[in-house]
C-alpha positions in Angstrom: -10.7 21.2 -21.8 -8.3 19.6 -19.3 -7.8 15.8 -19.6 -7.8 13.5 -16.5 -4.2 12.4 -15.6 -3.4 8.8 -16.4 -3.9 6.6 -13.3 -0.7 5.9 -11.4 -1.5 2.2 -11.8 -1.0 2.3 -15.6 2.1 4.5 -15.3 3.7 2.0 -12.9 2.6 -1.0 -15.0 4.0 0.5 -18.1 7.3 1.2 -16.4 7.4 -2.4 -15.0 6.6 -4.1 -18.3 9.2 -2.0 -20.1 11.9 -2.9 -17.5 11.0 -6.6 -17.5 10.4 -7.3 -21.2 12.3 -4.6 -23.3 15.1 -7.0 -24.1 12.8 -10.0 -24.8 10.0 -8.5 -27.0 10.3 -6.5 -30.2 7.4 -4.0 -30.9 6.3 -3.6 -34.5 4.8 -0.5 -36.3 5.4 2.3 -38.7 6.4 4.8 -36.0 7.8 4.9 -32.5 4.4 5.2 -30.8 3.0 2.2 -32.7 6.1 0.1 -31.9 5.8 1.0 -28.2 2.1 0.2 -28.0 2.6 -3.1 -29.9 5.4 -4.0 -27.5 3.3 -3.2 -24.5 0.4 -5.2 -25.8 2.6 -8.2 -26.2 4.1 -7.6 -22.8 0.6 -7.6 -21.3 0.0 -11.1 -22.7 3.3 -12.4 -21.6 3.0 -11.0 -18.1 -0.5 -12.4 -17.8 0.9 -15.8 -18.4 3.7 -15.3 -15.9 1.3 -14.3 -13.2 -1.5 -16.8 -13.9 0.0 -19.8 -15.7 3.2 -19.9 -13.7 5.5 -19.8 -16.7 8.9 -18.2 -17.1 9.3 -14.9 -18.9 11.0 -16.6 -21.8 8.2 -19.1 -22.1 5.6 -16.4 -21.9 7.2 -14.4 -24.7 7.5 -17.6 -26.8 3.7 -18.0 -26.5 3.1 -15.0 -28.6 1.4 -15.4 -32.0 0.4 -11.8 -32.4 0.3 -10.5 -35.9 -1.7 -10.8 -39.1 -3.9 -13.9 -39.2 -4.0 -14.4 -35.4 -7.8 -14.1 -35.4 -7.8 -12.2 -32.2 -5.6 -14.7 -30.3 -2.4 -13.0 -29.2 -0.8 -15.8 -27.2 -1.1 -19.6 -26.9 0.5 -21.6 -24.1 0.1 -25.4 -23.5 0.9 -26.5 -20.0 2.4 -29.9 -19.1 -1.0 -30.8 -17.6 -2.8 -30.2 -20.9 -4.2 -26.8 -20.0 -4.5 -24.7 -23.2 -4.2 -20.9 -22.5 -5.7 -18.7 -25.2 -5.0 -15.0 -24.5 -6.2 -11.8 -26.1 -4.3 -8.8 -24.9 -5.1 -5.1 -25.2 -2.9 -2.2 -24.0 -5.0 0.9 -23.2 -2.6 3.8 -22.6 -5.2 5.8 -20.7 -5.7 3.0 -18.2 -9.5 3.2 -18.7 -12.0 1.7 -21.1 -12.5 -1.8 -22.5 -11.6 -3.8 -25.7 -13.7 -3.0 -28.7 -16.8 -5.1 -29.4 -15.4 -6.2 -32.8 -12.0 -7.2 -31.1 -13.8 -9.4 -28.6 -15.9 -10.8 -31.4 -12.9 -11.7 -33.4 -11.2 -13.4 -30.4 -14.3 -15.5 -29.7 -14.5 -16.6 -33.3 -10.8 -17.4 -33.3 -11.2 -19.6 -30.2 -14.0 -21.5 -31.9 -12.0 -22.0 -35.0 -8.9 -23.2 -33.1 -10.8 -25.7 -31.0 -12.6 -26.9 -34.2 -9.1 -27.7 -35.6 -9.4 -25.0 -38.4 -5.6 -24.4 -38.3 -5.6 -23.3 -42.0 -7.3 -20.1 -41.0 -4.4 -19.0 -38.7 -0.9 -17.6 -39.2 2.4 -19.4 -39.3 3.1 -18.5 -35.6 0.1 -20.5 -34.4 0.7 -23.3 -36.9 4.1 -23.8 -35.4 2.3 -24.9 -32.3 -0.1 -27.1 -34.2 1.4 -30.5 -33.3 1.5 -29.6 -29.6 -2.1 -28.3 -29.8 -3.3 -31.5 -31.5 -1.6 -33.7 -28.9 -3.2 -31.8 -26.1 -6.6 -31.8 -27.8 -6.4 -35.5 -28.3 -6.2 -35.9 -24.5 -8.3 -34.7 -21.6 -7.5 -31.1 -22.0 -9.0 -27.9 -20.5 -9.1 -24.4 -21.9 -8.5 -21.0 -20.3 -9.9 -18.2 -22.4 -8.3 -15.0 -21.1 -8.9 -11.4 -21.8 -5.9 -9.4 -20.5 -6.1 -5.7 -20.9 -5.2 -2.5 -19.1 -8.7 -1.0 -18.8 -11.1 -1.1 -15.9 -14.5 -2.0 -17.4 -16.1 -4.7 -19.5 -19.6 -4.3 -20.8 -22.4 -6.9 -20.6 -22.4 -7.2 -24.4 -18.8 -8.4 -24.3 -19.3 -10.7 -21.3 -22.3 -12.3 -23.0 -20.0 -13.3 -25.9 -17.8 -15.2 -23.6 -20.7 -16.7 -21.7 -22.1 -18.1 -25.0 -18.7 -19.4 -26.0 -18.2 -21.2 -22.7 -21.7 -22.6 -22.8 -21.1 -24.2 -26.2 -17.6 -25.6 -25.3 -18.8 -27.0 -21.9 -21.9 -28.6 -23.5 -19.6 -31.1 -25.0 -17.4 -31.6 -22.0 -18.6 -30.0 -18.7 -16.0 -27.7 -17.0 -13.6 -27.9 -20.0 -13.4 -24.1 -20.5 -13.1 -21.2 -18.2 -13.1 -17.4 -18.9 -10.5 -15.2 -17.1 -10.9 -11.4 -17.2 -7.7 -9.7 -16.1 -7.8 -5.9 -16.1 -5.6 -3.1 -14.9 -6.5 -3.5 -11.3 -5.6 -7.2 -11.4 -2.2 -6.4 -13.0 -1.6 -3.8 -10.4 -2.6 -6.1 -7.5 -0.2 -8.7 -8.9 2.6 -6.0 -9.1 1.9 -4.9 -5.5 1.8 -8.5 -4.2 5.3 -9.0 -5.6 6.4 -6.2 -3.3 4.5 -7.4 -0.2 6.3 -8.7 2.8 6.5 -12.5 2.6 3.9 -14.8 4.2 5.7 -18.0 5.5 5.3 -21.1 7.6 7.5 -22.0 10.5 7.7 -24.6 13.3 8.1 -23.7 16.9 8.4 -25.7 20.2 6.3 -24.8 23.2 6.9 -26.3 26.7 4.2 -26.9 29.3 1.6 -25.8 26.8 -2.2 -25.5 27.1 -4.9 -25.2 24.5 -8.3 -23.7 23.7 -10.4 -25.3 21.0 -13.4 -22.9 20.9 -14.4 -20.4 19.7 -10.9 -19.9 18.3 -8.3 -22.6 18.3 -5.3 -21.4 20.3 -2.2 -22.7 22.1 -0.2 -21.1 24.8 3.1 -22.1 26.5 6.7 -21.3 27.1 9.2 -20.8 24.2 12.9 -20.5 24.3 14.1 -16.9 23.7 16.9 -18.2 21.5 14.3 -19.7 19.1 12.3 -16.4 19.0 15.5 -14.5 18.2 16.4 -17.0 15.4 12.9 -16.5 13.9 13.3 -12.7 13.9 16.8 -12.9 12.4 15.6 -15.1 9.7 12.5 -13.1 8.6 13.2 -9.6 10.0 10.3 -7.2 9.7 8.2 -9.8 7.7 7.7 -11.6 11.0 5.9 -8.6 12.4 4.0 -7.7 9.2 0.6 -7.9 11.0 1.8 -5.9 14.0 0.9 -2.3 14.4 4.6 -1.5 15.1 8.0 -2.8 14.1 11.1 -3.0 16.3 12.0 0.6 17.1 15.5 0.1 18.6 16.7 1.4 22.0 14.1 2.6 24.4 13.7 2.6 28.2 11.5 -0.5 28.1 13.8 -2.3 25.7 16.8 -1.4 27.8 15.1 -2.9 30.8 14.5 -6.1 28.8 18.2 -6.3 28.0 19.1 -5.8 31.6 16.9 -8.8 32.6 18.4 -10.9 29.8 22.0 -10.1 30.9 21.5 -10.2 34.6 18.6 -12.5 35.3 17.8 -14.4 32.1 15.9 -17.1 34.0 13.4 -14.4 35.3 12.7 -13.0 31.8 9.6 -15.2 31.5 8.1 -13.5 34.6 8.9 -9.9 33.8 8.0 -9.8 30.1 4.4 -9.5 28.8 5.0 -12.2 26.3 4.5 -12.6 22.5 1.2 -13.2 20.6 1.4 -14.9 17.2 -1.5 -14.8 14.8 -1.6 -17.7 12.4 -3.7 -18.7 9.4 -3.4 -22.4 10.5 -1.9 -24.3 13.4 -1.0 -27.9 13.2 0.6 -30.1 15.9 3.5 -32.1 14.5 5.7 -34.9 15.8 5.4 -36.7 19.0 3.2 -35.0 21.6 3.5 -36.2 25.2 0.2 -36.6 26.9 1.3 -34.4 29.8 1.9 -31.6 27.3 5.4 -31.0 28.7 6.5 -30.1 25.1 5.1 -30.0 21.6 6.0 -28.8 18.2 3.6 -26.7 16.1 3.5 -25.8 12.4 2.4 -22.2 12.1 1.2 -21.3 8.6 1.0 -17.5 7.8 2.4 -16.6 11.1 3.0 -13.1 12.3 3.8 -11.4 15.6 0.9 -9.1 16.5 2.0 -8.2 20.0 5.6 -8.4 21.2 7.5 -6.8 18.3 9.8 -5.0 20.7 10.5 -8.2 22.6 11.3 -10.1 19.4 13.4 -7.3 17.9 15.3 -6.7 21.2 16.3 -10.4 21.7 17.3 -10.7 18.0 19.1 -7.5 17.3 21.0 -6.7 20.4 24.4 -8.2 21.2 23.5 -10.8 23.8 25.6 -13.8 24.8 24.2 -17.2 23.5 24.4 -18.5 27.1 21.9 -15.8 28.3 19.5 -16.4 25.4 19.7 -20.2 26.1 18.6 -19.7 29.8 15.7 -17.3 29.0 12.2 -18.2 28.0 9.1 -16.2 27.0 5.4 -16.8 27.2 3.8 -17.3 23.7 0.2 -17.4 22.6 -0.6 -18.8 19.2 -4.1 -17.9 17.8 -5.6 -19.5 14.7 -7.4 -16.9 12.6 -7.4 -17.0 8.8 -7.8 -13.4 7.5 -9.6 -14.8 4.4 -12.4 -16.0 6.7 -12.5 -13.2 9.2 -10.1 -10.3 8.8 -12.0 -8.3 11.4 -11.2 -10.7 14.2 -7.5 -10.5 13.5 -7.7 -6.7 13.6 -9.5 -6.9 16.9 -7.0 -9.2 18.5 -4.2 -6.9 17.4 -6.0 -3.8 18.8 -6.9 -5.3 22.1 -3.7 -7.1 22.8 -1.8 -3.9 22.1 -4.1 -1.7 24.2 -2.5 -3.3 27.3 0.9 -1.9 26.4 2.4 1.6 25.9 1.3 2.0 22.3 0.7 5.4 20.6 -2.7 6.1 19.0 -1.0 6.6 15.7 0.4 3.1 15.8 -3.1 1.8 15.1 -3.1 3.2 11.6 -1.3 0.0 10.7 -4.7 -1.8 10.9 -5.9 0.3 7.9 -5.2 -1.8 4.8 -5.1 1.4 2.8 -1.8 2.3 4.4 -0.1 -0.8 3.1 -1.7 -0.3 -0.3 -0.3 3.2 -0.5 3.1 2.0 0.7 3.3 -0.7 -2.0 2.0 1.6 -4.8 4.6 4.2 -4.0 7.4 1.6 -3.6 6.8 0.6 -7.2 7.9 4.1 -8.2 10.9 4.2 -5.9 9.2 6.2 -3.1 9.5 4.9 0.5 6.4 5.6 2.7 6.8 4.7 6.3 3.7 4.1 8.4 5.1 1.4 10.7 8.4 2.9 12.0 11.4 0.7 12.8 14.9 1.1 13.9 16.3 0.5 10.4 14.1 3.0 8.5 15.9 5.5 6.2 15.8 9.1 7.2 13.2 11.3 5.5 14.4 12.7 2.2 13.6 13.4 -1.4 12.1 9.9 -1.8 11.3 9.0 1.8 8.4 10.3 3.9 6.5 9.2 7.0 2.8 9.0 7.9 3.5 11.7 10.5 4.6 14.1 7.7 1.6 13.2 5.6 -0.9 13.7 8.4 0.4 17.2 9.2 0.3 18.3 5.6 -3.1 16.6 4.8 -4.5 18.5 7.8 -3.3 21.8 6.3 -5.0 20.8 3.0 -8.4 20.2 4.6 -11.1 22.5 3.2 -14.1 21.5 5.3 -15.5 24.7 6.8 -16.6 23.0 10.0 -13.3 21.6 11.2 -10.3 23.1 9.3 -9.2 25.4 12.2 -9.1 22.4 14.7 -7.1 20.4 12.1 -4.6 23.2 11.7 -4.2 23.5 15.5 -3.5 19.8 15.7 -1.1 20.0 12.8 0.8 22.7 14.7 1.1 20.4 17.6 -1.0 22.4 20.1 -2.3 20.5 23.1 -5.8 19.2 23.0 -8.0 16.2 23.6 -8.3 15.3 20.0 -5.7 13.7 17.8 -4.9 13.5 14.1 -4.9 9.7 14.5 -8.1 9.2 16.3 -10.5 6.8 14.6 -13.3 7.3 17.1 -13.4 11.1 17.5 -13.3 14.2 15.3 -10.8 17.0 15.3 -12.6 18.6 18.2 -12.3 15.4 20.3 -16.0 14.7 20.1 -17.0 11.0 19.7 -18.3 10.0 16.2 -20.6 7.1 15.4 -19.4 7.0 11.8 -15.6 6.2 11.5 -15.6 8.1 8.2 -16.2 11.3 10.2 -13.2 10.6 12.5 -10.1 12.8 12.4 -8.0 9.9 11.0 -10.4 9.1 8.2 -10.9 12.7 7.3 -7.2 12.9 6.6 -6.8 9.3 5.2 -10.1 8.6 3.4 -10.5 5.4 1.4 -10.5 7.5 -1.8 -7.1 9.1 -1.1 -4.7 8.1 -3.9 -1.0 7.4 -3.4 -0.2 10.1 -5.9 -2.2 12.8 -4.0 -0.6 11.6 -0.7 2.9 12.1 -2.0 2.2 15.3 -3.9 0.7 17.0 -0.8 3.7 16.1 1.2 6.1 17.5 -1.4 4.0 20.7 -1.5 4.0 21.0 2.2 7.8 20.3 2.5 8.6 23.0 -0.1 6.5 25.6 1.8 7.7 24.6 5.2 11.4 24.7 4.2 10.9 28.1 2.6 9.3 29.6 5.8 11.9 28.0 8.1 14.8 29.3 5.9 13.3 32.8 5.9 12.8 32.8 9.6 16.3 31.5 10.2 17.7 34.3 8.1 16.0 37.0 10.1 16.4 35.4 13.5 19.5 37.4 14.5 18.4 40.9 13.4 14.6 40.5 14.0 13.8 37.6 16.3 10.2 38.8 17.0 9.5 39.0 13.2 11.0 35.5 12.8 8.7 34.1 15.5 5.7 35.8 13.8 6.6 34.3 10.4 6.6 30.8 12.0 3.4 31.4 13.8 1.5 32.5 10.7 3.0 29.7 8.5 0.3 27.1 8.9 -2.5 29.4 7.9 -0.5 30.6 4.8 0.3 27.0 3.8 -3.4 26.1 4.3 -4.5 28.9 1.9 -1.8 27.9 -0.7 -3.0 24.3 -0.6 -6.6 25.4 -1.1 -5.7 27.6 -4.1 -3.5 24.9 -5.6 -6.0 22.2 -5.1 -5.8 20.9 -8.7 -2.0 20.4 -8.3 -2.7 17.8 -5.6 -4.0 15.5 -8.3 -1.9 16.5 -11.2 -0.5 13.9 -13.6 3.0 13.3 -12.4 4.1 11.6 -9.1 6.7 14.2 -8.4 6.2 17.9 -8.6 7.5 19.5 -11.8 9.8 22.5 -11.8 6.9 24.8 -13.1 4.7 23.5 -10.3 7.3 24.2 -7.7 7.6 27.7 -9.0 3.9 28.3 -8.9 3.7 27.1 -5.3 6.6 29.3 -4.3 5.0 32.3 -6.0 1.6 31.6 -4.4 3.3 31.2 -1.0 5.1 34.5 -1.3 1.8 36.3 -2.2 -0.3 34.7 0.5 2.3 35.1 3.2 2.3 38.9 2.5 -1.5 38.9 2.6 -1.7 37.0 5.9 1.0 39.2 7.4 -0.8 42.4 6.4 -4.2 41.1 7.7 -2.5 40.1 11.0 -0.8 43.5 11.4 -4.1 45.3 10.8 -5.7 43.7 13.8 -5.4 44.5 17.5 -4.5 41.3 19.3 -4.3 42.9 22.8 -0.6 42.4 23.2 -0.7 38.6 22.8 2.2 37.0 21.1 1.6 35.7 17.6 2.0 32.0 18.6 -0.7 32.5 21.3 -3.0 34.3 18.8 -2.7 31.5 16.3 -3.6 28.8 18.9 -7.2 29.9 18.9 -9.6 28.6 16.3 -11.7 31.7 16.2 -8.7 33.9 15.5 -7.8 31.5 12.6 -11.2 31.9 11.1 -11.1 35.7 11.5 -7.7 36.0 9.9 -8.5 33.6 7.1 -11.6 35.5 6.1 -9.7 38.9 6.1 -6.8 37.4 4.1 -9.1 35.8 1.5 -11.1 39.1 1.1 -7.8 41.0 0.5 -6.6 38.4 -2.0 -9.9 38.6 -3.9 -9.8 42.4 -3.9 -6.3 42.3 -5.3 -7.2 40.0 -8.1 -10.2 42.2 -9.0 -8.1 45.3 -9.5 
């Protein structure tokens, strides 16, 4: 019976803990596997303290008391503010499950004994901290009882043990103790947050500004272009993290901006659409003249949501300081804390950008899943680009774009009601629908449920980063094979080469259906045997598609024209699958 592959989250966390702590922690055990698991369990406790208690790695490692006589307590840390952290850590290699009931019971009893001052029941490692613990417990101390583990569930029976423990401790001193459950998803979120683009606070100056207090606090005025350029140079793409696009380099519009800045910098404020900044909090600082001729504003959690091309152009192009000094730009600052109303920020971003030349695919940046997939893959050294910029690396063995992904995910679609239309869009044929549409399906028909839209059929919420990257690898392998074969026969048989290219998407679609299990296999990268299987399947299925195509009378139409019709795709797929089934039955 096949076992489920380990979640990518546990694989990444294991690699990260090994990288960060292998020189600091020594695992114990009778064999290599025991030593590794013991090391990882200690590393889980240490990293929990780094993330939650704000200690250094060295301090977190020093907190360990793991070993015989620890009574279920694996780490003890006493903060300068008299917070006592008591941690039990459990490393689950599978990435699922929960600590054993007896393990939790031992931990709870150990916490009770420690707080009762029963130090004689503990090992030497804990007693080395006895004096510090007694000093803390003689003062106004608080306790954090933490269960740090690499599973994803925790039963009510275990939670009830912690609830009873906290009830007893807090009956003596209210609010003294808190329980913290920190599982695999929490560890992975912390790992991803460390790779997120920075959130920062900046101050800007607006001249001749106005304000709106309700329903959303906002300020608008004129800002010096030189100040905007300095902000972008300081923070680069982090300044436009909430924008649906990053700076894309030279374009006709950006060249026209440069022309204005070089020739008529004083007119830039009239010709440019301006910049919109979304902020978590806006505070007026310093002296504020009553006539609002100028004012300084502290912008917390600021991001450009409209005007990335303007900001990037003025910051990255070679412009004389004199020109930048004479130029100004209209700026709108809107206060909207995503913690209170994330939807409003998304709506501002969408509507502000609807007024400009923005591609439909740019709006995928509003889907939080895209950023989660990017961070998850980045942790394994894979670069996923869904917000293109002028400094992106070229697609390669470890780099791919959302455009690549959408085409190959469309080929992998198995839904009988829409797969032909998805294939046609993947082939780039003209039509009213789009692979990126969040309001219509593959046929261009409006949908009430966003989950039924073309975009969400390709990028559903349950799509994993591993599946995303593996489908792209499979698609690239097949596409490169077909293109290389077509190039080899181009000179001697150009018509055959054209036919091979025209039939390619249907053949790749059938391979992806046959190899469905490979899309969710255990490793992030395709293995050599997996690549061999895909190549073998592709050869077989291409022959079958070619034979089915040649057996039909297409009325003299060219292959590329035949394959642009959904009904022809259905007809040819049915005949190919019947031929493959017959061949397997022989």
